C-alpha positions in Angstrom: 0.0 0.0 0.1 1.3 3.3 -0.8 0.3 6.5 1.0 -1.9 9.2 -0.6 0.0 11.7 -2.6 -0.7 15.4 -1.9 -1.8 15.8 -5.5 -4.6 13.2 -5.0 -5.8 15.2 -1.9 -5.8 18.4 -3.8 -7.8 16.8 -6.6 -10.5 15.5 -4.2 -10.7 18.8 -2.4 -11.0 20.7 -5.8 -13.8 18.3 -6.9 -15.7 18.8 -3.7 -15.5 22.6 -3.8 -16.8 22.6 -7.4 -19.8 20.3 -6.4 -20.6 22.8 -3.6 -20.5 25.7 -5.9 -22.6 23.8 -8.4 -25.1 23.1 -5.9 -25.5 26.7 -4.6 -25.5 28.0 -8.1 -28.3 25.6 -9.1 -30.3 26.5 -6.0 -30.0 30.2 -6.8 -31.2 29.6 -10.4 -34.1 27.5 -9.3 -35.2 30.2 -6.7 -34.8 32.9 -9.4 -37.1 30.9 -11.8 -39.7 30.4 -9.0 -39.6 34.1 -8.4 -40.2 34.9 -11.9 -43.1 32.4 -12.3 -44.7 33.9 -9.1 -44.5 37.3 -10.6 -41.7 38.5 -8.5 -39.4 39.4 -11.4 -41.6 42.2 -12.9 -38.9 43.5 -15.1 -38.8 40.2 -17.1 -42.5 40.5 -17.6 -42.4 44.2 -18.7 -39.6 43.5 -21.2 -41.0 40.2 -22.6 -42.4 41.6 -25.8 -39.3 43.6 -26.6 -37.2 40.4 -26.0 -39.4 38.4 -28.3 -39.2 41.0 -31.0 -35.5 41.3 -30.6 -35.1 37.6 -31.0 -37.2 37.5 -34.0 -35.3 40.3 -35.6 -32.0 38.5 -34.8 -33.4 35.4 -36.6 -34.5 37.4 -39.6 -31.0 38.9 -39.9 -29.4 35.5 -39.6 -31.8 34.2 -42.4 -30.9 37.1 -44.6 -27.1 36.3 -44.1 -27.7 32.6 -45.0 -29.8 33.2 -48.1 -27.4 33.2 -50.8 -28.5 30.6 -53.4 -31.4 29.3 -51.3 -33.8 32.3 -51.5 -36.8 30.3 -52.7 -36.4 27.3 -50.3 -39.3 26.7 -47.9 -39.1 26.2 -44.1 -39.5 22.7 -42.8 -42.3 22.1 -40.5 -39.9 22.3 -37.6 -38.5 25.5 -38.6 -42.0 27.0 -39.1 -42.9 25.9 -35.6 -39.7 27.1 -34.1 -40.1 30.5 -35.6 -43.8 30.6 -34.6 -42.8 29.9 -31.0 -40.9 33.3 -31.1 -43.7 35.0 -32.9 -46.6 33.8 -30.7 -46.5 35.4 -27.1 -46.9 33.0 -24.2 -49.4 34.4 -21.8 -49.5 33.9 -18.1 -51.0 35.2 -14.9 -48.8 38.1 -14.9 -48.7 39.4 -18.6 -52.2 38.6 -20.0 -53.7 41.9 -19.2 -50.7 43.9 -20.4 -50.6 42.0 -23.8 -54.4 42.2 -24.5 -54.9 45.7 -23.4 -51.5 47.1 -24.6 -51.9 46.2 -28.3 -54.5 47.2 -30.9 -55.2 43.8 -32.3 -54.7 40.5 -30.4 -55.7 37.0 -31.3 -55.5 34.6 -28.3 -55.6 30.8 -28.4 -56.6 29.2 -25.2 -55.6 25.6 -24.9 -55.0 22.6 -22.7 -52.0 20.3 -23.4 -54.2 17.2 -22.9 -56.9 18.3 -25.4 -56.7 16.4 -28.8 -58.5 19.4 -30.6 -56.0 21.8 -29.2 -53.2 19.7 -30.4 -54.7 19.8 -34.0 -55.3 23.5 -33.9 -51.9 24.6 -32.6 -49.9 23.8 -35.7 -52.5 25.8 -37.8 -52.3 28.7 -35.3 -48.5 28.7 -35.5 -48.4 28.6 -39.3 -51.0 31.5 -39.4 -48.8 33.6 -37.1 -45.8 33.1 -39.5 -47.8 34.0 -42.5 -49.4 37.1 -40.8 -46.0 38.2 -39.7 -44.7 38.0 -43.3 -47.8 39.8 -44.5 -47.1 42.5 -42.0 -50.5 42.2 -40.6 -50.9 44.5 -37.5 -52.0 41.6 -35.1 -50.4 40.1 -32.2 -50.7 36.3 -31.9 -50.8 34.9 -28.3 -51.6 31.6 -26.6 -52.4 30.6 -23.0 -52.0 27.2 -21.4 -55.3 27.3 -19.4 -54.3 24.3 -17.4 -51.2 25.9 -16.2 -52.6 29.5 -15.7 -56.3 28.9 -14.6 -56.5 32.4 -13.1 -55.7 34.0 -16.4 -58.0 31.6 -18.2 -60.8 32.5 -15.9 -60.1 36.3 -16.4 -60.3 35.7 -20.1 -63.5 33.6 -19.7 -61.9 30.6 -21.5 -64.2 27.8 -20.6 -63.6 25.1 -23.3 -60.7 24.0 -25.4 -59.6 25.2 -27.8 -60.8 28.8 -27.6 -60.0 31.6 -29.9 -60.6 35.3 -28.6 -60.0 38.4 -30.6 -59.1 41.7 -28.8 -59.5 45.1 -30.2 -57.9 47.7 -27.9 -58.5 45.4 -24.9 -62.1 44.7 -25.7 -62.8 40.9 -26.4 -64.8 40.0 -29.5 -65.9 36.5 -30.6 -63.8 34.7 -33.3 -66.0 33.6 -36.2 -63.6 32.3 -38.8 -62.4 28.9 -39.7 -59.7 26.8 -38.1 -57.2 26.1 -40.9 -54.1 28.3 -41.0 -55.5 30.1 -44.2 -58.8 30.6 -42.6 -57.2 32.2 -39.6 -55.0 34.5 -41.8 -58.0 35.5 -43.9 -60.2 36.3 -41.0 -57.4 38.2 -39.2 -56.6 40.3 -42.3 -60.2 41.2 -42.8 -60.6 42.3 -39.2 -57.4 44.3 -39.1 -57.5 45.9 -42.5 -59.2 46.1 -45.9 -61.5 43.1 -46.7 -60.2 42.9 -50.2 -56.7 42.5 -51.6 -55.9 44.4 -54.7 -53.5 42.7 -57.3 -52.0 44.9 -59.9 -49.3 42.9 -61.7 -48.9 39.4 -63.1 -46.0 38.8 -60.8 -48.2 39.7 -57.8 -50.8 37.3 -59.0 -48.3 34.4 -59.4 -47.1 35.0 -55.9 -50.6 35.1 -54.6 -51.3 31.7 -56.2 -48.5 30.2 -54.1 -50.2 31.0 -50.9 -54.0 30.7 -51.6 -55.9 27.8 -53.0 -59.4 29.1 -52.4 -60.5 32.7 -53.2 -63.0 35.0 -54.8 -61.9 37.1 -57.7 -63.5 40.2 -59.1 -62.5 42.3 -62.0 -63.7 45.8 -62.5 -62.6 48.5 -64.9 -62.9 51.0 -62.2 -63.2 50.4 -58.5 -66.4 52.4 -58.1 -70.1 52.2 -58.5 -73.0 50.2 -56.9 -71.8 46.8 -58.1 -68.4 47.4 -56.6 -69.7 48.6 -53.4 -71.9 45.4 -53.1 -68.8 43.3 -53.8 -66.8 45.1 -50.9 -69.8 44.8 -48.6 -69.8 41.0 -49.4 -66.0 40.7 -48.7 -66.5 42.3 -45.3 -69.6 40.2 -44.4 -67.8 36.9 -45.4 -65.5 35.5 -42.7 -63.8 32.5 -44.4 -62.7 33.3 -48.1 -60.0 35.7 -49.2 -61.4 38.3 -51.7 -59.1 39.8 -54.5 -59.8 42.5 -57.1 -58.0 43.7 -60.2 -58.6 46.0 -63.1 -56.1 44.2 -65.3 -57.4 41.5 -67.7 -54.0 39.8 -67.9 -53.8 39.6 -64.1 -57.4 38.2 -63.9 -56.4 35.6 -66.6 -53.5 34.3 -64.4 -55.9 33.9 -61.4 -58.9 32.7 -63.4 -57.8 31.2 -66.8 -61.5 30.6 -67.7 -62.4 34.3 -67.6 -64.3 35.6 -70.6 -65.7 39.0 -69.6 -63.5 42.1 -69.8 -66.1 44.1 -67.8 -67.7 43.2 -64.5 -66.7 39.7 -63.4 -66.8 37.6 -60.2 -65.9 34.0 -59.7 -64.7 31.5 -57.0 -61.5 29.5 -57.3 -61.0 26.3 -55.3 -58.3 23.6 -55.2 -60.0 20.7 -56.9 -60.8 19.3 -60.4 -63.9 21.7 -60.8 -61.6 24.6 -59.9 -63.5 27.6 -61.4 -67.1 28.6 -60.9 -68.4 32.0 -62.2 -71.1 34.1 -60.8 -73.8 35.1 -63.2 -76.5 37.0 -61.2 -76.8 40.7 -60.2 -74.2 42.1 -57.9 -76.3 42.1 -54.6 -74.6 41.1 -51.3 -77.2 38.5 -50.3 -77.1 36.8 -53.8 -73.2 36.7 -53.8 -73.1 35.3 -50.3 -75.6 32.7 -51.2 -73.6 31.7 -54.4 -70.5 31.4 -52.2 -72.2 29.3 -49.5 -73.3 26.9 -52.3 -70.0 26.7 -54.1 -67.2 27.1 -51.7 -66.8 23.4 -50.8 -65.1 21.0 -53.1 -67.2 18.2 -54.9 -66.3 16.0 -52.1 -65.3 17.4 -48.7 -63.1 15.4 -46.3 -64.5 15.9 -42.9 -62.0 17.0 -40.2 -62.2 18.5 -36.7 -61.0 21.8 -38.3 -63.7 22.2 -40.9 -66.6 20.2 -39.2 -68.3 23.4 -37.9 -68.4 24.9 -41.5 -69.5 21.6 -43.0 -72.4 21.2 -40.6 -73.6 24.8 -41.1 -73.8 24.5 -44.8 -77.1 25.9 -46.2 -77.2 22.9 -48.6 -79.8 20.8 -46.7 -79.5 17.6 -48.7 -76.2 15.9 -47.6 -74.6 12.6 -48.5 -72.0 11.1 -46.1 -69.7 8.3 -47.1 -67.8 6.5 -44.2 -64.9 4.3 -45.2 -61.4 3.4 -44.2 -58.8 6.0 -45.3 -57.4 3.8 -48.0 -60.8 3.0 -49.3 -61.8 6.7 -49.5 -58.8 7.4 -51.8 -60.0 4.8 -54.3 -63.8 6.0 -53.9 -62.8 9.7 -54.4 -62.9 9.9 -58.2 -66.2 8.1 -58.7 -67.8 10.1 -55.9 -66.6 13.2 -57.6 -68.2 12.1 -60.8 -71.5 11.5 -59.1 -71.2 14.8 -57.0 -70.7 16.8 -60.2 -74.2 15.8 -61.3 -75.7 17.2 -58.2 -73.5 20.2 -57.7 -75.2 22.9 -55.6 -78.0 20.6 -54.8 -76.4 17.9 -52.6 -73.4 18.2 -50.4 -71.0 15.2 -50.4 -68.9 14.5 -47.4 -66.2 11.6 -46.9 -65.5 10.6 -43.4 -62.6 8.2 -42.1 -64.7 5.5 -40.4 -61.7 4.8 -38.1 -62.0 8.3 -36.6 -64.4 7.8 -33.7 -64.9 11.4 -32.9 -66.1 12.3 -36.4 -67.7 9.0 -37.5 -69.4 7.5 -34.5 -71.9 10.3 -33.8 -73.4 9.9 -37.3 -73.2 6.1 -37.3 -74.8 5.8 -34.0 -78.0 7.4 -35.5 -78.3 4.3 -37.7 -77.2 1.8 -35.0 -73.9 1.1 -37.0 -71.4 2.7 -34.6 -69.3 -0.6 -34.5 -69.3 -0.9 -38.4 -65.9 -1.2 -40.0 -67.2 -1.5 -43.6 -68.1 1.2 -46.0 -71.4 3.0 -45.2 -73.3 5.5 -47.4 -75.9 7.6 -45.6 -77.8 10.8 -46.3 -79.7 13.5 -44.4 -82.3 15.9 -45.3 -81.8 18.7 -42.8 -84.9 20.5 -43.7 -87.2 17.6 -43.2 -85.0 16.3 -40.3 -84.8 12.8 -41.9 -82.0 10.3 -42.4 -81.5 7.6 -45.1 -79.2 4.6 -45.5 -78.2 2.9 -48.7 -78.8 -0.7 -48.0 -78.1 -2.1 -51.6 -74.7 -2.9 -53.0 -72.3 0.1 -52.9 -71.9 0.5 -56.6 -71.5 3.9 -58.4 -74.8 3.3 -60.1 -76.6 2.5 -56.9 -75.1 5.5 -55.1 -76.2 7.8 -58.0 -79.7 6.4 -57.9 -79.8 6.9 -54.1 -78.9 10.5 -54.6 -81.4 11.1 -57.3 -84.1 9.7 -55.1 -82.8 11.9 -52.2 -83.1 15.0 -54.4 -86.7 14.0 -55.6 -87.8 13.1 -52.1 -88.7 9.5 -52.8 -86.5 7.8 -50.4 -87.9 6.1 -47.4 -86.5 7.5 -44.1 -84.4 5.2 -42.2 -85.5 4.3 -38.7 -83.5 2.2 -36.2 -85.2 -1.0 -34.8 -84.1 -3.9 -32.8 -85.1 -7.5 -34.1 -88.8 -8.2 -33.2 -88.9 -10.0 -29.8 -91.0 -12.8 -28.5 -93.5 -11.3 -26.1 -95.6 -14.5 -25.5 -95.0 -14.8 -21.6 -93.9 -11.3 -21.0 -95.8 -9.1 -18.3 -94.2 -6.0 -19.9 -94.4 -6.1 -23.7 -91.1 -5.3 -25.5 -91.8 -2.7 -28.3 -89.3 -2.1 -31.1 -89.3 0.3 -34.1 -90.8 -2.4 -36.4 -93.7 -3.2 -34.0 -94.6 0.3 -32.7 -97.4 0.7 -35.2 -99.0 -2.7 -34.3 -98.5 -2.8 -30.5 -99.1 0.9 -29.7 -100.8 2.9 -32.4 -103.1 0.5 -34.2 -104.2 -1.7 -31.3 -107.7 -1.3 -29.6 -106.2 -1.3 -26.1 -105.0 1.3 -23.8 -101.2 1.4 -23.7 -98.8 2.6 -20.9 -95.4 2.9 -22.5 -92.1 3.4 -20.8 -89.5 5.1 -23.0 -85.9 4.5 -21.7 -82.4 4.2 -22.6 -79.6 2.0 -21.2 -77.5 4.9 -20.1 -80.3 6.5 -18.2 -79.6 6.3 -14.4 -83.2 7.0 -13.3 -84.6 4.6 -15.8 -83.7 1.5 -13.8 -86.0 2.6 -10.9 -88.9 3.4 -13.3 -88.5 0.1 -15.0 -89.0 -1.7 -11.7 -92.1 0.3 -11.0 -93.4 -0.7 -14.5 -92.8 -4.4 -13.7 -94.8 -4.1 -10.5 -97.5 -2.3 -12.3 -97.7 -5.0 -14.9 -98.2 -7.7 -12.3 -100.8 -5.6 -10.6 -102.9 -5.2 -13.7 -102.2 -8.7 -15.1 -105.3 -10.1 -16.5 -107.0 -6.9 -17.9 -107.7 -7.4 -21.6 -108.1 -3.7 -22.4 -104.5 -2.7 -21.0 -101.0 -3.1 -22.3 -98.0 -2.2 -20.5 -94.9 -2.0 -22.5 -91.4 -0.4 -22.9 -89.2 0.7 -25.7 -85.4 1.3 -25.8 -85.2 4.8 -27.5 -81.5 4.4 -28.2 -82.0 1.5 -30.6 -85.4 2.1 -31.8 -87.1 5.0 -33.6 -90.5 6.1 -35.0 -91.6 9.2 -36.5 -94.6 9.6 -34.0 -92.3 9.0 -31.0 -90.5 12.1 -30.2 -89.0 12.1 -26.7 -86.5 14.5 -25.2 -86.0 13.2 -21.7 -85.6 9.8 -20.2 -87.5 8.0 -18.7 -90.8 9.2 -20.1 -94.0 7.5 -19.5 -96.8 7.9 -22.1 -100.4 6.7 -21.8 -102.0 6.0 -25.2 -105.9 5.9 -24.8 -107.6 3.4 -26.9 -109.8 6.0 -28.6 -107.2 8.7 -29.2 -103.8 7.2 -29.9 -102.7 10.4 -31.7 -102.6 12.3 -28.5 -100.8 10.4 -25.8 -100.9 11.6 -22.2 -97.5 12.2 -20.5 -97.3 10.7 -17.1 -94.7 12.0 -14.6 -92.0 9.4 -14.1 -91.5 10.8 -10.6 -95.0 9.5 -9.5 -94.9 6.7 -7.1 -96.2 3.2 -8.2 -99.5 4.0 -6.4 -99.9 7.2 -8.1 -99.4 5.7 -11.5 -101.8 2.9 -10.7 -104.4 5.4 -9.6 -104.0 7.4 -12.8 -104.4 4.1 -15.0 -107.6 3.3 -13.3 -109.0 6.8 -13.8 -108.1 6.4 -17.5 -109.6 3.0 -18.1 -113.0 3.3 -19.8 -116.1 2.4 -17.8 -117.4 0.0 -20.7 -114.1 -1.9 -20.6 -114.1 -2.1 -16.8 -117.7 -3.1 -16.1 -117.4 -6.8 -17.1 -114.3 -7.0 -14.8 -115.6 -5.0 -11.8 -115.9 -8.2 -9.7 -112.5 -9.3 -11.0 -110.8 -6.1 -10.0 -112.6 -6.2 -6.6 -111.3 -9.6 -6.0 -107.8 -8.7 -7.1 -107.8 -5.7 -4.8 -108.8 -8.0 -1.9 -106.3 -10.7 -2.9 -102.7 -10.6 -1.6 -100.4 -8.9 -4.2 -97.1 -7.2 -4.6 -96.9 -3.8 -2.8 -96.8 -0.8 -5.0 
């Protein structure tokens, strides 16, 4: 064994000292961070916007230095998001008021990290922030993690996720635009500047086409007159589409190659096979808006979380939905577009990924097909509140015939129904959609019907009461006690909004059922039934009822 050398002792001492210094330094940094988060470092909060702008300016200078032969290259998605993180201000408990009240225009995204819809919207919001920055739009983009800063979220009245709020000089306004990056850009530009972009040169037109796939083009020799005023009013009223104007025919030809008129012209351009649609009516705001509402969607719209609100609010009341696996939708798209072209402006066609439960399941549940994995074709008449199911082979000819009958009102509405049950020995008759007419409406007996759903908590108690009542009145030939599962069965004359619901259908007036309170006790319901039973039906059984009342029976 050799004695420890002085050099070794020195090394050990030095390392220990460094560890202690590192520990204290880390402690000080953590304490500083905590102070900042708790609002103790007000200088950082006050200078936050300046720092963000400085960082962005530094990055722009760096980009300019590096752009030698790569001027036309595009940012990768990661670069766009990285830059957007510097452009979008992160709100917190300390700075939200300063940001929203200290800037003329602010668009705030309230989100939660765990929210799937927030996760889908945030990249769109980031891309929009980058584009608006490039377009020199005078709007500040900000976001707030409502989970991390609940007090700020409450102050901003953010209650759901995601939420977009628009502030003008500190006053909050509702956001009424779409949720794609381009939708946000269009809406923000209209709210913070002129509703119409003026394009003067062919070069400007070519650059515009690189950024916009959907837009409205107008061409006027002079930007004046009643028609032009109606066009501008329409542009201001619409919240979704970018409007552009030009007085140069060559510029208009770049944007809309099919243009023929050299005088007044208006048309919509979309990114699909039927790309160009011209407007041929008088220049009145309501007529132009109607034209846009009927023509702004592609021949077949792929439903997403981002466009769902816009799709569901379409003024086209006849809508066909095709549910299929993503790969199957790709092969179905072209034949569907061919069919949709024949019903353009009359029927809206929507494709839905059947594997996306959030989008597909709410619709498929309406048909009792929520577990389906195969292609399903459905239709809705939103004016008549009716739904339809294509039950034949899913060939293009059958789909086209289905659409034609939908348009002409000759389709039979689809109503859910469970299989017809065997009620031979049942005290409580089970009614399904297919037997509702026979057992309830067309019969010559009084009917007490319980309308329930499996997920209804209170329905279980009511069902037990109905079972007792059925035993109590067993043997009466003029009374049927029955129940129907409203989640799996439908009938046009059974419209119920709450569960459980008890309905008494008198034998002589089945068109006007009497609603019985489901909160009544069994004795109260029994008393009600006895009052409703007709004297002529009761008289032959007076003795029988008297004996039954005296005989031992289940307590109600």
